[in-house]
MDTraj code that builds the backbone (N, CA, C; nanometers):
import mdtraj as md
import numpy as np

residues = "MET LEU LEU ALA ILE ASP THR SER GLY ALA THR SER VAL ALA VAL VAL ARG ASP ASP GLY THR VAL VAL THR SER LEU LEU ASP GLU ASP VAL ARG ALA HIS ALA GLU HIS ILE GLY LEU MET LEU GLU ALA VAL LEU ASP ARG ALA GLU ARG PRO ALA ILE ASP ALA VAL ALA TYR GLY VAL GLY PRO GLY PRO PHE THR GLY LEU ARG VAL GLY MET ALA ALA ALA ARG SER ALA ALA LEU VAL LEU GLY ALA VAL GLU LEU PRO VAL LEU SER HIS ASP ALA VAL ALA LEU ALA ALA VAL ARG ARG GLY LEU GLU PRO PRO PHE VAL VAL VAL ALA ASP ALA LYS ARG ARG GLU LEU PHE ALA THR VAL TYR ARG ARG LEU ASP ALA ALA ALA LEU PRO VAL ARG GLU THR GLU PRO THR VAL GLY PRO ASP ASP ARG VAL PRO ASP LEU THR ARG VAL VAL GLY ALA VAL ASP ALA GLY LEU LEU GLY VAL VAL ALA ALA LEU ARG HIS ALA ALA GLY ILE PRO PRO GLU GLN GLN GLU ALA ARG TYR LEU ARG SER PRO ASP VAL THR ILE ALA THR VAL LYS LYS SER VAL LEU GLY".split()
xyz = np.array([
    [0.0846, -0.1186, 0.0000],
    [0.0000, 0.0000, 0.0000],
    [0.0889, 0.1246, 0.0000],
    [0.0452, 0.2283, -0.0726],
    [0.1225, 0.3528, -0.0817],
    [0.0493, 0.4669, -0.0113],
    [0.1265, 0.5527, 0.0521],
    [0.0791, 0.6815, 0.1001],
    [0.1308, 0.7846, 0.0009],
    [0.0439, 0.8722, -0.0503],
    [0.0856, 0.9715, -0.1501],
    [0.0577, 1.1124, -0.0992],
    [0.1531, 1.2031, -0.1234],
    [0.1456, 1.3407, -0.0717],
    [0.1927, 1.4374, -0.1790],
    [0.1178, 1.5475, -0.1967],
    [0.1651, 1.6542, -0.2856],
    [0.1240, 1.7900, -0.2294],
    [0.2218, 1.8830, -0.2267],
    [0.1938, 2.0201, -0.1836],
    [0.2552, 2.1204, -0.2818],
    [0.2602, 2.0832, -0.4090],
    [0.3168, 2.1737, -0.5091],
    [0.2244, 2.2913, -0.5375],
    [0.0972, 2.2761, -0.5026],
    [-0.0007, 2.3844, -0.5163],
    [-0.0913, 2.3761, -0.3961],
    [-0.2029, 2.3048, -0.4129],
    [-0.2880, 2.2736, -0.2989],
    [-0.2220, 2.1619, -0.2173],
    [-0.2886, 2.1200, -0.1088],
    [-0.2389, 2.0075, -0.0296],
    [-0.3270, 1.8872, -0.0585],
    [-0.2673, 1.7785, -0.1039],
    [-0.3428, 1.6589, -0.1389],
    [-0.2731, 1.5367, -0.0819],
    [-0.3509, 1.4478, -0.0209],
    [-0.2965, 1.3237, 0.0348],
    [-0.3879, 1.2083, -0.0045],
    [-0.3322, 1.0885, -0.0139],
    [-0.4121, 0.9737, -0.0562],
    [-0.3462, 0.8439, -0.0113],
    [-0.4265, 0.7388, -0.0096],
    [-0.3769, 0.6030, 0.0084],
    [-0.4120, 0.5265, -0.1187],
    [-0.3132, 0.4577, -0.1752],
    [-0.3287, 0.3898, -0.3042],
    [-0.2753, 0.2469, -0.2929],
    [-0.3481, 0.1524, -0.3508],
    [-0.3019, 0.0140, -0.3505],
    [-0.1865, -0.0024, -0.4501],
    [-0.1122, -0.1099, -0.4343],
    [0.0029, -0.1346, -0.5210],
    [-0.0363, -0.1541, -0.6669],
    [-0.1626, -0.1917, -0.6929],
    [-0.2073, -0.2097, -0.8308],
    [-0.2577, -0.0805, -0.8938],
    [-0.2474, 0.0318, -0.8195],
    [-0.2892, 0.1607, -0.8730],
    [-0.4327, 0.1983, -0.8415],
    [-0.5000, 0.1237, -0.7554],
    [-0.6368, 0.1571, -0.7139],
    [-0.6323, 0.2582, -0.6000],
    [-0.7040, 0.3689, -0.6161],
    [-0.7081, 0.4711, -0.5109],
    [-0.8072, 0.4272, -0.4036],
    [-0.7592, 0.4157, -0.2800],
    [-0.8448, 0.3756, -0.1681],
    [-0.9217, 0.4961, -0.1168],
    [-0.8519, 0.6051, -0.0911],
    [-0.9157, 0.7277, -0.0435],
    [-0.8202, 0.8441, -0.0630],
    [-0.8750, 0.9639, -0.0767],
    [-0.7898, 1.0820, -0.0952],
    [-0.8582, 1.2054, -0.0375],
    [-0.7773, 1.3048, -0.0053],
    [-0.8260, 1.4322, 0.0476],
    [-0.7534, 1.5456, -0.0233],
    [-0.8245, 1.6568, -0.0457],
    [-0.7663, 1.7747, -0.1101],
    [-0.8045, 1.8989, -0.0324],
    [-0.7074, 1.9826, -0.0006],
    [-0.7296, 2.1126, 0.0628],
    [-0.6733, 2.2181, -0.0317],
    [-0.7590, 2.3050, -0.0857],
    [-0.7166, 2.3999, -0.1878],
    [-0.6529, 2.5271, -0.1319],
    [-0.6409, 2.5387, 0.0002],
    [-0.5762, 2.6555, 0.0611],
    [-0.4253, 2.6451, 0.0395],
    [-0.3718, 2.7261, -0.0524],
    [-0.2296, 2.7153, -0.0879],
    [-0.1387, 2.7859, 0.0123],
    [-0.1965, 2.8445, 0.1161],
    [-0.1131, 2.9159, 0.2143],
    [-0.1080, 2.8455, 0.3492],
    [-0.1629, 2.7249, 0.3565],
    [-0.1700, 2.6591, 0.4874],
    [-0.1213, 2.5148, 0.4833],
    [-0.0210, 2.4882, 0.4000],
    [0.0299, 2.3513, 0.3898],
    [0.0751, 2.2975, 0.5257],
    [0.1571, 2.3753, 0.5940],
    [0.2162, 2.3282, 0.7199],
    [0.1096, 2.3050, 0.8263],
    [0.0079, 2.3903, 0.8273],
    [-0.0972, 2.3793, 0.9287],
    [-0.1872, 2.2583, 0.9057],
    [-0.2064, 2.2192, 0.7814],
    [-0.3062, 2.1172, 0.7499],
    [-0.2511, 1.9783, 0.7200],
    [-0.1246, 1.9697, 0.6802],
    [-0.0726, 1.8420, 0.6304],
    [-0.0812, 1.7298, 0.7341],
    [-0.0474, 1.7580, 0.8585],
    [-0.0499, 1.6550, 0.9622],
    [-0.1896, 1.5997, 0.9864],
    [-0.2871, 1.6895, 0.9988],
    [-0.4257, 1.6478, 1.0216],
    [-0.4798, 1.5695, 0.9027],
    [-0.4422, 1.6113, 0.7814],
    [-0.4898, 1.5423, 0.6618],
    [-0.4320, 1.4011, 0.6518],
    [-0.3068, 1.3863, 0.6887],
    [-0.2454, 1.2532, 0.6867],
    [-0.3134, 1.1593, 0.7866],
    [-0.3404, 1.2108, 0.9053],
    [-0.4106, 1.1297, 1.0048],
    [-0.5484, 1.0898, 0.9528],
    [-0.6183, 1.1847, 0.8917],
    [-0.7541, 1.1587, 0.8433],
    [-0.7564, 1.0555, 0.7310],
    [-0.6619, 1.0684, 0.6363],
    [-0.6640, 0.9762, 0.5222],
    [-0.6247, 0.8345, 0.5657],
    [-0.5340, 0.8236, 0.6615],
    [-0.4961, 0.6915, 0.7126],
    [-0.6115, 0.6288, 0.7920],
    [-0.6843, 0.7125, 0.8658],
    [-0.8014, 0.6615, 0.9384],
    [-0.9072, 0.6110, 0.8403],
    [-0.9308, 0.6882, 0.7339],
    [-1.0303, 0.6477, 0.6343],
    [-0.9944, 0.5136, 0.5702],
    [-0.8632, 0.4918, 0.5535],
    [-0.8168, 0.3668, 0.4918],
    [-0.8012, 0.2551, 0.5944],
    [-0.8432, 0.2829, 0.7194],
    [-0.8373, 0.1857, 0.8286],
    [-0.6944, 0.1448, 0.8623],
    [-0.6065, 0.2448, 0.8625],
    [-0.4675, 0.2279, 0.9075],
    [-0.3969, 0.1082, 0.8423],
    [-0.3836, 0.1096, 0.7102],
    [-0.3196, -0.0037, 0.6417],
    [-0.1684, -0.0046, 0.6635],
    [-0.1057, -0.1160, 0.6332],
    [0.0414, -0.1228, 0.6344],
    [0.0915, -0.0494, 0.5108],
    [0.1745, 0.0515, 0.5322],
    [0.2277, 0.1334, 0.4228],
    [0.3697, 0.0886, 0.3922],
    [0.3933, 0.0475, 0.2669],
    [0.5292, 0.0045, 0.2323],
    [0.6007, 0.1007, 0.1380],
    [0.5300, 0.2060, 0.0927],
    [0.5936, 0.3065, 0.0070],
    [0.5255, 0.4407, 0.0272],
    [0.6031, 0.5473, 0.0162],
    [0.5481, 0.6834, 0.0246],
    [0.5846, 0.7571, -0.1039],
    [0.4830, 0.7934, -0.1811],
    [0.5023, 0.8704, -0.3035],
    [0.4815, 1.0173, -0.2718],
    [0.5625, 1.1032, -0.3316],
    [0.5454, 1.2464, -0.3057],
    [0.5843, 1.3282, -0.4280],
    [0.5153, 1.4417, -0.4431],
    [0.5409, 1.5303, -0.5554],
    [0.6642, 1.6152, -0.5331],
    [0.7470, 1.6262, -0.6370],
    [0.8696, 1.7073, -0.6284],
    [0.8563, 1.8355, -0.7114],
    [0.7331, 1.8709, -0.7472],
    [0.7120, 1.9940, -0.8220],
    [0.7008, 1.9695, -0.9705],
    [0.7064, 2.0767, -1.0493],
    [0.7464, 2.2118, -1.0098],
    [0.6434, 2.2791, -0.9191],
    [0.6956, 2.3721, -0.8373],
    [0.6105, 2.4432, -0.7443],
    [0.6921, 2.5418, -0.6632],
    [0.6246, 2.6208, -0.5802],
    [0.6932, 2.7214, -0.4993],
    [0.7766, 2.6593, -0.3881],
    [0.8773, 2.7307, -0.3464],
    [0.9759, 2.6838, -0.2499],
    [0.9126, 2.6335, -0.1210],
    [0.8322, 2.7168, -0.0551],
    [0.7780, 2.6816, 0.0765],
    [0.6822, 2.5637, 0.0679],
    [0.5887, 2.5673, -0.0264],
    [0.4912, 2.4602, -0.0384],
    [0.5552, 2.3247, -0.0609],
    [0.6487, 2.3180, -0.1543],
    [0.7140, 2.1906, -0.1838],
    [0.7907, 2.1369, -0.0635],
    [0.8579, 2.2249, 0.0076],
    [0.9372, 2.1799, 0.1231],
    [0.8499, 2.1116, 0.2276],
    [0.7293, 2.1663, 0.2508],
    [0.6394, 2.1103, 0.3524],
    [0.6006, 1.9674, 0.3171],
    [0.5535, 1.9470, 0.1941],
    [0.5080, 1.8144, 0.1533],
    [0.6197, 1.7128, 0.1473],
    [0.7335, 1.7548, 0.0939],
    [0.8459, 1.6621, 0.0819],
    [0.8999, 1.6240, 0.2195],
    [0.9064, 1.7199, 0.3100],
    [0.9545, 1.6902, 0.4450],
    [0.8589, 1.5947, 0.5164],
    [0.7287, 1.6193, 0.5012],
    [0.6289, 1.5318, 0.5645],
    [0.6385, 1.3904, 0.5077],
    [0.6543, 1.3801, 0.3760],
    [0.6603, 1.2488, 0.3106],
    [0.7857, 1.1719, 0.3523],
    [0.8980, 1.2395, 0.3535],
    [1.0230, 1.1711, 0.3862],
    [1.0263, 1.1315, 0.5342],
    [0.9643, 1.2142, 0.6196],
    [0.9540, 1.1784, 0.7619],
    [0.8648, 1.0561, 0.7791],
    [0.7514, 1.0548, 0.7057],
    [0.6601, 0.9406, 0.7133],
    [0.7293, 0.8125, 0.6663],
    [0.8046, 0.8227, 0.5570],
    [0.8756, 0.7050, 0.5047],
    [0.9756, 0.6525, 0.6068],
    [1.0440, 0.7441, 0.6749],
    [1.1431, 0.7041, 0.7750],
    [1.0760, 0.6323, 0.8918],
    [0.9666, 0.6911, 0.9412],
    [0.8954, 0.6330, 1.0555],
    [0.8350, 0.4973, 1.0197],
    [0.7798, 0.4863, 0.8981],
    [0.7113, 0.3643, 0.8568],
    [0.8052, 0.2582, 0.7994],
    [0.9316, 0.2962, 0.7778],
    [1.0246, 0.2038, 0.7142],
    [0.9844, 0.1763, 0.5708],
    [0.9304, 0.2794, 0.5035],
    [0.8762, 0.2632, 0.3686],
    [0.9726, 0.3161, 0.2629],
    [0.9566, 0.2673, 0.1412],
    [1.0356, 0.3126, 0.0274],
    [0.9860, 0.4505, -0.0165],
    [1.0783, 0.5389, -0.0553],
    [1.0402, 0.6704, -0.1083],
    [1.0260, 0.6628, -0.2603],
    [0.9148, 0.7168, -0.3131],
    [0.8900, 0.7171, -0.4567],
    [0.8558, 0.8587, -0.5045],
    [0.9583, 0.9407, -0.5296],
    [0.9316, 1.0762, -0.5790],
    [0.8682, 1.0724, -0.7180],
    [0.7750, 1.1661, -0.7430],
    [0.7051, 1.1757, -0.8712],
    [0.6976, 1.3226, -0.9116],
    [0.7189, 1.3529, -1.0392],
    [0.6984, 1.4893, -1.0856],
    [0.5492, 1.5211, -1.0726],
    [0.5157, 1.6299, -1.0045],
    [0.3753, 1.6618, -0.9770],
    [0.2920, 1.6749, -1.1038],
    [0.3493, 1.7317, -1.2098],
    [0.2748, 1.7487, -1.3347],
    [0.2357, 1.6155, -1.3978],
    [0.3067, 1.5075, -1.3643],
    [0.2716, 1.3764, -1.4202],
    [0.1319, 1.3336, -1.3750],
    [0.0945, 1.3713, -1.2525],
    [-0.0393, 1.3377, -1.2018],
    [-0.1464, 1.4177, -1.2750],
    [-0.1174, 1.5455, -1.3034],
    [-0.2123, 1.6291, -1.3773],
    [-0.2286, 1.5773, -1.5195],
    [-0.1172, 1.5346, -1.5788],
    [-0.1210, 1.4795, -1.7143],
    [-0.2027, 1.3504, -1.7182],
    [-0.1872, 1.2657, -1.6176],
    [-0.2647, 1.1417, -1.6127],
    [-0.4134, 1.1718, -1.5986],
    [-0.4480, 1.2707, -1.5182],
    [-0.5892, 1.3092, -1.5043],
    [-0.6470, 1.3511, -1.6393],
    [-0.5689, 1.4258, -1.7178],
    [-0.6146, 1.4705, -1.8500],
    [-0.6363, 1.3513, -1.9433],
    [-0.5435, 1.2571, -1.9421],
    [-0.5560, 1.1379, -2.0268],
    [-0.6792, 1.0570, -1.9881],
    [-0.7054, 1.0461, -1.8593],
    [-0.8222, 0.9703, -1.8135],
    [-0.9532, 1.0408, -1.8459],
    [-0.9449, 1.1716, -1.8722],
    [-1.0645, 1.2446, -1.9193],
    [-1.0825, 1.2317, -2.0698],
    [-0.9881, 1.1656, -2.1367],
    [-1.0014, 1.1430, -2.2804],
    [-0.9099, 1.2257, -2.3676],
    [-0.8259, 1.3118, -2.3084],
    [-0.7347, 1.3936, -2.3875],
    [-0.6135, 1.3114, -2.4292],
    [-0.5768, 1.3209, -2.5553],
    [-0.4601, 1.2478, -2.6050],
    [-0.3428, 1.3437, -2.6246],
    [-0.2196, 1.2991, -2.5971],
    [-0.1025, 1.3835, -2.6254],
    [-0.0926, 1.4103, -2.7750],
    [-0.0256, 1.5198, -2.8160],
    [0.0557, 1.6069, -2.7303],
    [-0.0284, 1.7133, -2.6600],
    [0.0186, 1.7515, -2.5405],
    [-0.0406, 1.8632, -2.4667],
    [0.0637, 1.9143, -2.3690],
    [0.0349, 2.0280, -2.3063],
    [0.1283, 2.0859, -2.2098],
    [0.0541, 2.1145, -2.0797],
    [0.1083, 2.0669, -1.9690],
    [0.0538, 2.0964, -1.8366],
    [0.1136, 2.2284, -1.7893],
    [0.0282, 2.3212, -1.7492],
    [0.0770, 2.4511, -1.7025],
    [0.0218, 2.4803, -1.5636],
    [0.0968, 2.5605, -1.4872],
    [0.0545, 2.6033, -1.3536],
    [0.1104, 2.7419, -1.3278],
    [0.0383, 2.8189, -1.2484],
    [0.0801, 2.9550, -1.2168],
    [0.2080, 2.9530, -1.1339],
    [0.3114, 3.0201, -1.1826],
    [0.4387, 3.0271, -1.1110],
    [0.4599, 3.1647, -1.0475],
    [0.3532, 3.2493, -1.0512],
    [0.3621, 3.3873, -1.0014],
    [0.4604, 3.4682, -1.0882],
    [0.4813, 3.5922, -1.0533],
    [0.5709, 3.6825, -1.1276],
    [0.5362, 3.6855, -1.2777],
    [0.4089, 3.6651, -1.3101],
    [0.3614, 3.6620, -1.4493],
    [0.4298, 3.5530, -1.5314],
    [0.4568, 3.4415, -1.4652],
    [0.5210, 3.3284, -1.5328],
    [0.4402, 3.2010, -1.5104],
    [0.4705, 3.1006, -1.5914],
    [0.4041, 2.9712, -1.5822],
    [0.5065, 2.8585, -1.5712],
    [0.4735, 2.7574, -1.4908],
    [0.5443, 2.6310, -1.4983],
    [0.4826, 2.5545, -1.6143],
    [0.5642, 2.4880, -1.6949],
    [0.5107, 2.4149, -1.8103],
    [0.5865, 2.2847, -1.8321],
    [0.5105, 2.1778, -1.8611],
    [0.5699, 2.0477, -1.8921],
    [0.4972, 1.9892, -2.0122],
    [0.5727, 1.9522, -2.1156],
    [0.5150, 1.9003, -2.2399],
    [0.5120, 1.7475, -2.2378],
    [0.3981, 1.6922, -2.2810],
    [0.3805, 1.5471, -2.2926],
    [0.3457, 1.5148, -2.4376],
    [0.4205, 1.4201, -2.4969],
    [0.4044, 1.3904, -2.6395],
    [0.3424, 1.2544, -2.6681],
    [0.3508, 1.1604, -2.5713],
    [0.3043, 1.0246, -2.6000],
    [0.2701, 0.9527, -2.4696],
    [0.2188, 0.8296, -2.4827],
    [0.1917, 0.7438, -2.3677],
    [0.2876, 0.6259, -2.3704],
    [0.3202, 0.5741, -2.2520],
    [0.4055, 0.4555, -2.2486],
    [0.3193, 0.3295, -2.2489],
    [0.3802, 0.2145, -2.2303],
    [0.3082, 0.0869, -2.2381],
    [0.2025, 0.0732, -2.1289],
    [0.2211, 0.1461, -2.0186],
    [0.1237, 0.1413, -1.9100],
    [0.0178, 0.2501, -1.9226],
    [0.0141, 0.3176, -2.0394],
    [-0.0806, 0.4272, -2.0669],
    [-0.0572, 0.5485, -1.9778],
    [0.0679, 0.5659, -1.9335],
    [0.1043, 0.6845, -1.8561],
    [0.1679, 0.7867, -1.9491],
    [0.1364, 0.9160, -1.9314],
    [0.1953, 1.0203, -2.0168],
    [0.3467, 1.0284, -1.9987],
    [0.4166, 1.0469, -2.1103],
    [0.5626, 1.0555, -2.1092],
    [0.6042, 1.1986, -2.1404],
    [0.6906, 1.2544, -2.0556],
    [0.7370, 1.3923, -2.0744],
    [0.8342, 1.4023, -2.1908],
    [0.8255, 1.5138, -2.2623],
    [0.9220, 1.5397, -2.3691],
    [1.0538, 1.5903, -2.3104],
    [1.0410, 1.6815, -2.2125],
    [1.1589, 1.7391, -2.1476],
    [1.1258, 1.7628, -2.0005],
    [1.2221, 1.8105, -1.9260],
    [1.1982, 1.8527, -1.7890],
    [1.1091, 1.9774, -1.7885],
    [1.0369, 2.0037, -1.6794],
    [0.9521, 2.1240, -1.6730],
    [1.0343, 2.2516, -1.6817],
    [0.9700, 2.3578, -1.7292],
    [1.0351, 2.4876, -1.7421],
    [0.9508, 2.5938, -1.6721],
    [1.0092, 2.7101, -1.6521],
    [0.9350, 2.8241, -1.5993],
    [0.9684, 2.9454, -1.6840],
    [0.8662, 3.0249, -1.7160],
    [0.8890, 3.1427, -1.7984],
    [0.7583, 3.2112, -1.8328],
    [0.7643, 3.3181, -1.9124],
    [0.6434, 3.3921, -1.9494],
    [0.5514, 3.3105, -2.0403],
    [0.4282, 3.3538, -2.0483],
    [0.3256, 3.2840, -2.1257],
    [0.3665, 3.2596, -2.2704],
    [0.4329, 3.3577, -2.3321],
    [0.4645, 3.3438, -2.4743],
    [0.5748, 3.2411, -2.5019],
    [0.6350, 3.1857, -2.3976],
    [0.7350, 3.0805, -2.4174],
    [0.6770, 2.9397, -2.4034],
    [0.5503, 2.9311, -2.3647],
    [0.4855, 2.8002, -2.3521],
    [0.4555, 2.7471, -2.4922],
    [0.4909, 2.6220, -2.5223],
    [0.4648, 2.5652, -2.6552],
    [0.3175, 2.5747, -2.6947],
    [0.2939, 2.5911, -2.8236],
    [0.1586, 2.6087, -2.8758],
    [0.0876, 2.4733, -2.8865],
    [0.0468, 2.4217, -2.7699],
    [-0.0239, 2.2938, -2.7610],
    [-0.1466, 2.3120, -2.6726],
    [-0.2340, 2.2143, -2.6728],
    [-0.3480, 2.2165, -2.5810],
    [-0.2966, 2.2278, -2.4380],
    [-0.3525, 2.3228, -2.3631],
    [-0.3065, 2.3449, -2.2256],
    [-0.3935, 2.2705, -2.1259],
    [-0.3273, 2.2092, -2.0294],
    [-0.3968, 2.1369, -1.9229],
    [-0.3661, 2.2066, -1.7909],
    [-0.4713, 2.2457, -1.7183],
    [-0.4553, 2.3138, -1.5901],
    [-0.5374, 2.2381, -1.4864],
    [-0.4842, 2.2231, -1.3673],
    [-0.5609, 2.1558, -1.2625],
    [-0.4779, 2.1301, -1.1392],
    [-0.5477, 2.1110, -1.0264],
    [-0.4781, 2.0796, -0.9016],
    [-0.4202, 1.9387, -0.9092],
    [-0.3106, 1.9178, -0.8400],
    [-0.2485, 1.7848, -0.8357],
    [-0.3283, 1.6956, -0.7405],
    [-0.3747, 1.5843, -0.7913],
    [-0.4479, 1.4855, -0.7112],
    [-0.3473, 1.3818, -0.6609],
    [-0.3282, 1.3758, -0.5295],
    [-0.2315, 1.2808, -0.4736],
    [-0.2696, 1.1369, -0.5050],
    [-0.3993, 1.1115, -0.5246],
    [-0.4415, 0.9780, -0.5626],
    [-0.3789, 0.9375, -0.6944],
    [-0.3860, 1.0266, -0.7943],
    [-0.3271, 0.9967, -0.9246],
    [-0.1750, 0.9993, -0.9185],
    [-0.1194, 1.0824, -0.8323],
    [0.0254, 1.0810, -0.8128],
    [0.0690, 0.9439, -0.7601],
    [-0.0113, 0.8894, -0.6678],
    [0.0159, 0.7559, -0.6169],
    [-0.0008, 0.6482, -0.7232],
    [-0.0980, 0.6685, -0.8138],
    [-0.1179, 0.5741, -0.9244],
    [0.0064, 0.5713, -1.0128],
    [0.0574, 0.6903, -1.0483],
    [0.1794, 0.6979, -1.1298],
    [0.2936, 0.6248, -1.0606],
    [0.3111, 0.6521, -0.9310],
    [0.4199, 0.5889, -0.8555],
    [0.4041, 0.4370, -0.8516],
    [0.2819, 0.3900, -0.8257],
    [0.2577, 0.2459, -0.8131],
    [0.2823, 0.1732, -0.9445],
    [0.2293, 0.2281, -1.0543],
    [0.2439, 0.1612, -1.1840],
    [0.3887, 0.1615, -1.2319],
    [0.4588, 0.2718, -1.2088],
    [0.6001, 0.2758, -1.2481],
    [0.6827, 0.1805, -1.1631],
    [0.6525, 0.1771, -1.0342],
    [0.7266, 0.0875, -0.9444],
    [0.7051, -0.0573, -0.9861],
    [0.5807, -0.0937, -1.0180],
    [0.5489, -0.2301, -1.0603],
    [0.6187, -0.2663, -1.1910],
    [0.6380, -0.1653, -1.2764],
    [0.7022, -0.1893, -1.4063],
    [0.8543, -0.1832, -1.3978],
    [0.9066, -0.1554, -1.2784],
    [1.0519, -0.1487, -1.2613],
    [1.1132, -0.0204, -1.3122],
    [1.0310, 0.0841, -1.3294],
    [1.0825, 0.2135, -1.3759],
    [1.1341, 0.2921, -1.2553],
    [1.2574, 0.3415, -1.2586],
    [1.3122, 0.4150, -1.1441],
    [1.2295, 0.5404, -1.1137],
    [1.2168, 0.5764, -0.9854],
    [1.1448, 0.6993, -0.9501],
    [1.2245, 0.8237, -0.9894],
    [1.1604, 0.9393, -0.9766],
    [1.2289, 1.0655, -1.0020],
    [1.3409, 1.0867, -0.8999],
    [1.4293, 1.1797, -0.9313],
    [1.5292, 1.2205, -0.8322],
    [1.4565, 1.2896, -0.7164],
    [1.5161, 1.2855, -0.5983],
    [1.4501, 1.3389, -0.4792],
    [1.4541, 1.4908, -0.4703],
    [1.5298, 1.5556, -0.5566],
    [1.5417, 1.7013, -0.5497],
    [1.4121, 1.7705, -0.5930],
    [1.3738, 1.8741, -0.5189],
    [1.2548, 1.9526, -0.5546],
    [1.2807, 2.0336, -0.6808],
    [1.1786, 2.0475, -0.7643],
    [1.1891, 2.1267, -0.8873],
    [1.1340, 2.2663, -0.8608],
    [1.2127, 2.3466, -0.7886],
    [1.1707, 2.4848, -0.7645],
    [1.1777, 2.5652, -0.8948],
    [1.2774, 2.5370, -0.9757],
    [1.3055, 2.6004, -1.1055],
    [1.3539, 2.7441, -1.0952],
    [1.3508, 2.8005, -0.9754],
    [1.4096, 2.9329, -0.9558],
    [1.4275, 2.9558, -0.8070],
    [1.4953, 3.0656, -0.7713],
    [1.5231, 3.0948, -0.6305],
    [1.3945, 3.1338, -0.5578],
    [1.3900, 3.1114, -0.4245],
    [1.2710, 3.1511, -0.3473],
    [1.2509, 3.3015, -0.3493],
    [1.1235, 3.3446, -0.3282],
    [1.0920, 3.4878, -0.3290],
    [1.1534, 3.5605, -0.2097],
    [1.1674, 3.4906, -0.0974],
    [1.2204, 3.5537, 0.0238],
    [1.3638, 3.5082, 0.0449],
    [1.4517, 3.6021, 0.0679],
    [1.5919, 3.5688, 0.0959],
    [1.6335, 3.6321, 0.2280],
    [1.7354, 3.5752, 0.2875],
    [1.7856, 3.6290, 0.4147],
    [1.8784, 3.7463, 0.3855],
    [1.8490, 3.8564, 0.4475],
    [1.9303, 3.9759, 0.4251],
    [2.0656, 3.9624, 0.4929],
    [2.1678, 4.0192, 0.4277],
    [2.3016, 4.0179, 0.4886],
    [2.3262, 4.1517, 0.5577],
    [2.3827, 4.1423, 0.6779],
    [2.4116, 4.2660, 0.7517],
    [2.5590, 4.2976, 0.7367],
    [2.5864, 4.4178, 0.6891],
    [2.7268, 4.4581, 0.6723],
    [2.7784, 4.5182, 0.8017],
    [2.8948, 4.4708, 0.8415],
    [2.9565, 4.5250, 0.9637],
    [3.0345, 4.6501, 0.9299],
    [3.0201, 4.7496, 1.0146],
    [3.0965, 4.8717, 0.9923],
    [3.2120, 4.8783, 1.0938],
    [3.3211, 4.9318, 1.0513],
    [3.4370, 4.9454, 1.1391],
    [3.4548, 5.0931, 1.1706],
    [3.4496, 5.1253, 1.2992],
    [3.4662, 5.2663, 1.3405],
    [3.6126, 5.2946, 1.3647],
    [3.6688, 5.3981, 1.2987],
    [3.8091, 5.4305, 1.3165],
    [3.8295, 5.5341, 1.4235],
])
top = md.Topology()
chain = top.add_chain()
for i, resn in enumerate(residues, 1):
    res = top.add_residue(resn, chain, resSeq=i)
    for name in ("N", "CA", "C"):
        top.add_atom(name, md.element.get_by_symbol(name[0]), res)
traj = md.Trajectory(xyz[None], top)
């Protein structure tokens, strides 16, 4: 059984069977309260699933904002450590792409998300693999609207249930998970100021 977590935008958690069946999931669309809600949501989703044995923790690595991603990834990696579970990082846009395919959309298309500063996160998908999962053309990018490829655009919140489905099916097929590094794609908006020391003569 997998526990799946994503905080690249909203906060989403789910429990997914190893065959890719979603047992239960929760979504909180408040993008400013990841840290406040993630713990309660994890407890709730595990209770709904009747406290199953968790052998893997899937989590979204973005693209997304610095603070949001850190909360979800830290919670997921802590859960994996406590549970003795395998970590299965997943690109968050892969879950959005899978949702689009399950609605009947065929590649090519581009998943986009608001990156603030009048920019968009964008990931292009050109085909499906043998497991009917969308395959990325390149790594995600961030930039102004006019740099997004001229393809059908897919927008939507990341569903941790589908993120868990991607992780489960890839794991079953022997496909290595994503790298554990978060895809911030740029520096955080807030930086620590440096204080210059003055020397009095």
